KEVEX-990116 format. One record per residue: residue number from 0; x, y, z of N, C-alpha, C in turn. Coordinates in steps of 0.02 Angstrom, whole numbers. Layout:
% KEVEX-990116
NUM,X,Y,Z,X,Y,Z,X,Y,Z
...
END
This chain:
% KEVEX-990116
0,18,-71,8,-15,14,16,50,85,-19
1,18,103,-53,52,161,-28,20,222,-24
2,35,285,15,17,337,21,31,393,35
3,16,459,-4,43,512,13,18,573,56
4,53,585,113,11,649,136,65,683,169
5,30,744,98,89,809,102,153,790,82
6,214,814,77,263,776,58,294,705,76
7,273,682,136,296,619,135,236,565,130
8,285,509,52,271,449,35,272,390,115
9,221,333,141,219,325,154,239,241,79
10,283,215,104,270,165,84,246,100,92
11,212,48,118,201,-27,163,154,-65,97
12,159,-127,158,156,-194,123,224,-231,105
13,217,-288,67,302,-326,36,303,-317,-39
14,346,-299,-25,413,-263,-83,432,-324,-144
15,430,-353,-203,430,-419,-210,480,-366,-287
16,504,-441,-338,500,-429,-408,429,-434,-455
17,368,-477,-395,328,-496,-438,260,-430,-427
18,310,-380,-392,253,-312,-384,286,-268,-378
19,350,-251,-401,418,-207,-438,353,-140,-464
20,350,-182,-540,323,-130,-557,212,-100,-542
21,182,-120,-517,123,-93,-485,150,-43,-434
22,201,-48,-369,250,-18,-343,217,35,-377
23,287,72,-424,297,109,-486,240,132,-515
24,210,115,-508,158,110,-546,113,186,-519
25,89,141,-481,65,171,-391,106,242,-366
26,176,245,-362,184,290,-345,189,355,-411
27,203,336,-485,186,362,-534,108,440,-508
28,80,410,-517,2,429,-508,-12,482,-479
29,39,447,-392,69,495,-341,75,531,-322
30,127,540,-335,170,583,-339,169,666,-383
31,184,697,-358,176,776,-399,247,777,-440
32,256,812,-516,269,820,-560,360,818,-533
33,335,886,-495,404,893,-474,416,931,-397
34,492,937,-390,464,926,-313,502,913,-257
35,468,899,-170,524,845,-159,489,813,-109
36,523,765,-109,493,735,-52,503,648,-22
37,489,658,53,506,625,92,474,540,80
38,505,489,92,493,404,78,486,359,144
39,464,360,149,463,309,241,480,261,216
40,498,199,224,495,135,204,520,106,248
41,452,136,298,495,111,399,418,26,398
42,373,30,355,318,-39,359,326,-53,292
43,388,-42,214,398,-113,196,430,-121,216
44,400,-205,177,447,-302,229,482,-291,139
45,581,-303,108,567,-302,64,571,-399,53
46,581,-429,-2,584,-508,-6,636,-468,-79
47,719,-497,-47,753,-498,-115,751,-405,-124
48,827,-396,-177,834,-325,-218,778,-265,-225
49,737,-299,-253,677,-269,-321,689,-191,-267
50,693,-209,-204,675,-120,-156,733,-73,-170
51,815,-79,-202,847,-48,-236,819,-40,-302
52,783,-91,-353,786,-22,-414,738,57,-398
53,684,22,-323,637,59,-317,656,129,-285
54,714,100,-249,745,179,-210,798,232,-288
55,816,164,-323,861,218,-363,791,269,-432
56,768,223,-432,689,245,-500,652,325,-427
57,655,300,-372,637,367,-350,689,425,-347
58,743,402,-336,807,466,-343,806,471,-420
59,803,461,-459,821,471,-522,752,521,-572
60,698,492,-537,637,532,-518,650,607,-509
61,616,597,-477,669,675,-404,705,716,-465
62,769,671,-475,804,704,-485,792,757,-561
63,762,702,-597,732,751,-664,672,816,-671
64,632,778,-621,589,871,-602,657,909,-541
65,683,910,-547,703,947,-497,694,966,-449
66,656,886,-422,653,885,-336,708,840,-327
67,711,834,-248,705,790,-202,706,717,-172
68,727,689,-149,716,649,-108,727,608,-42
69,737,609,-5,757,585,50,713,537,72
70,769,482,97,715,401,127,728,390,187
71,687,372,249,686,357,314,662,326,331
72,685,262,400,647,181,403,682,151,369
73,745,178,320,778,143,306,787,63,323
74,758,-9,319,803,-63,399,856,-94,370
75,900,-97,416,972,-112,403,979,-194,350
76,950,-197,318,936,-231,264,935,-216,200
77,893,-158,212,905,-108,131,979,-81,126
78,1013,-42,194,1053,-25,224,1130,-62,193
79,1122,-147,212,1188,-172,192,1190,-190,99
80,1112,-214,97,1115,-238,-8,1117,-137,-33
81,1110,-101,3,1143,-2,-46,1206,-10,-50
82,1259,-38,31,1311,-33,23,1358,-93,-32
83,1336,-148,-34,1346,-220,-56,1340,-205,-131
84,1297,-176,-136,1286,-154,-224,1315,-66,-247
85,1362,-32,-172,1384,41,-210,1327,101,-205
86,1243,71,-187,1225,95,-183,1209,173,-152
87,1254,154,-101,1261,215,-61,1240,274,-49
88,1294,321,-96,1288,378,-77,1237,402,-112
89,1243,358,-205,1172,370,-213,1091,382,-201
90,1082,360,-152,1014,352,-94,1026,380,-79
91,1112,395,-30,1113,464,19,1056,435,75
92,1125,358,114,1117,333,118,1173,317,185
93,1237,350,192,1275,348,212,1266,375,272
94,1240,407,314,1263,424,366,1253,347,436
END
């Protein structure tokens, strides 16, 4: 499930390769064409590395529209996957 509250995008439910494109489509329909957004991942359950694809998509989309994206509530698993894939800096997860 995806919910937008002002400039905070809340992602929840289970994310895997099987439903990655559905998440992307729903996000594209919810987010304004420009502006900054905070993506809250606290309630997202990840299965595999599909989450990295989604986070890179969000980062690139924000950059293409002149906005910015910040990720909050990243689990240690997501941070470790980003580190192994050398995506920590791109995704802003280097704290």
